[in-house]
N, C-alpha and C positions, 0 to 999 in steps of 0.2 A: 504493500499499499504506500502511495506517495503522501507525504505530509503536505500541509498547506504551503509551506515554504518551497518544497520540491515542485509542486504544481505551479506556483508563481514563477519559479525559475524556468520551468519548461515552457510556460506560455510566453514569457519574455524571449526565450530562445527562438521559439517559432516565429514570433513577430519580427525579431532581428533578422532571421534568415529570409523571411518574406520581403522585408525592406531591402536587404542587400541584393536579392534576386532581381529587383527592379532598379537598383542603384546604377548611376553612371560610373564610369571607370575612376574618375577622380575621387568620388566618395568611397568607392571600393578600395582604392589604394590607401586612402587615409585610414580606413578601418584595418586594413592589412598591416599598415605600419604600426598600429597599436597591438598587433599580434592577435587580432580578434579571430577566434576559431571559425565563426560563421563566415567571415570574409574570406578566409583561406579556402573553406569548403566551396564557396561560390566561385572563387578564382579557379580552383581545380576543376569544378564542374564545367566552367566555360572553356577552359583552354587545354586540359590534359590530353584530350584526343588529338588536338592539332599538334601539340608538342611530341606526342608519341608517333604520330604519322611522319613528322619531320625526321625524327631520329631513325625510325625504321626504314624510311626511304634511303637514308645515307648508309645504314649498316646492313640492311636486308637480314635482320636477325630479330625476330619478334620478342624472344625471351630477354635479350640484352636491351632492346628498346624499352621494354617494360621497366627493367631495373633502372635504366638511365633516366627515364621519365620521372621516376620517384626521386632520383638524385637531383634533377633540375628543380623540383619544388622544394626540396630540402635546402638547396643553395639559395633559392629565391627567398625563403623565409629568413635565412641567415643574412641576406643582403638587402632586405626590403627597406631598412632604415636609411640606406644610402641612395635609395631610388627616389628621385624627385619628379613629380608629375609636371610635365611640360607639354602635354597634349599628345605625346607619342603613345600609341596603344601599348597596354601592358604586355600583350602577346609578343610585340617586337622585342621587348626586354627578355621575355622568357625564351624566345628564339635565340637571342645572343648567348644566354646561359646554356641552352641546348647545344649550340655550336661549340662552345668551349668544352662542355662535357664530352661531346663526341670526339673532338680533337684529342683530348686527354686520353680517352679510352683507346683510340686508334694508336696513339703513341705508345701507351703502355702495352698494348697487344703486340706491337711491332718489337718492342724491347724484349718481351717474353719470348716471342718467336725466335728472335736473333740469339738470345741466350740459350734457348733449347737447342738450336742448330749448332751453336758453338760447343755446347756441352756434349752433344751427340757425336760431333766430329772428333772432339778430343778423346772421348771414350773409345771410338772405333780405332783411331790412330794408336792409342795406348794399347788396346787389346791386340791389334794387328802386330804391333812391335813386340809385345810380350809373347804372343803365340809363335812368332818367328824365333824368338830366343828360346822358347820352351822346347823347341826341337833338339836343343843341345842337351846331352846327357848330364852335363855338369851344372844344369840350371839350379838345382837345389843347393848345391855347394855355393854357387854365386850368390844366391839369396841370403845365405847365412853370413856372407861377408858384408851385407848391408848393415846400417845402423838398426837398432831395435825398432825405432819408429817406422823406418822405411820398410823393414820386413813386415811389420804389422799392416801397413797400407797395402803392400803388394799382395799379401795373402788374403786379406779381407776383400779387396777390390776385385782381384782377378781369379782367385781360387775359390773364394766363398761367394762371389757374385754380388757383393753389396754395392749400393750406390755411394757416391761421394758423401751425401748427406747422412747415410746410415753409418759410414765409417767415422765421420766427424762426431756423431753421437757416441759411438763406442769409445773413441779416443778422447772425447771431451775436448775437442779442438774445433776452431772455425773451419768451414769448408775450404776456404782459401788456403789455409795451412796444410790441409790434407792434399789438395791439388798440387801444392808446391812440393810436398814430400814425394808424391807420386812421380812427378816429373824428374826430380833428382834421383829417385830410385831407379827409374828406367834408364837414365843416362849412366848411372853407376853400373847397372847390370851389363849394358852394352860394353862399357869400358872393361869391366872385369873379364867378361867372356872373350873379348877381342884380345886382351893381354894373354889369357890362357891359350887362345888359339895360336897366337904368335909364338909363344914358348914351345908349343907342340911342334910347330913347323921347323923351329931352329934346333930342336932336340936331336 
């Protein structure tokens, strides 16, 4: 059961929503600047579909467009106090936010793609190098000549099949440090095995 106070608040809320539904943009912006919930609900009702369509057209990804549309309105709420009404439609401002959100998303996606490609290339090169060395019968002896940390990285990465992130967790080290140890270990293995091969040839 609603108390008399609750009913009064509910009636006022309905009246405010009805007023804002008919309000001009300048009035709506002023209410939004005061962080009025009904004003933001009205802004969302008026413009969310257009913002979504704009983002989806640029990305052709409905799920991402839905997420980024929500981000646009979160950013709009955060920046509305800096928005001054000068006759420019509110939707134009929302489109500018949507543009920036879309650009940021594409840049982040490109960075993630580049990093994944670089990581995959490094793993393939490292594994190819290690598999080539692994044909040598003295591989295990060569691994034992590495430092303790280098041995751990090589065994976990290439014999246990762990990812760099998993090895980093096991060793309690940053991923960058693990990658550096891996590179040094592979260089050392090549050097050790080449030296052993040279000694055999001159024996």
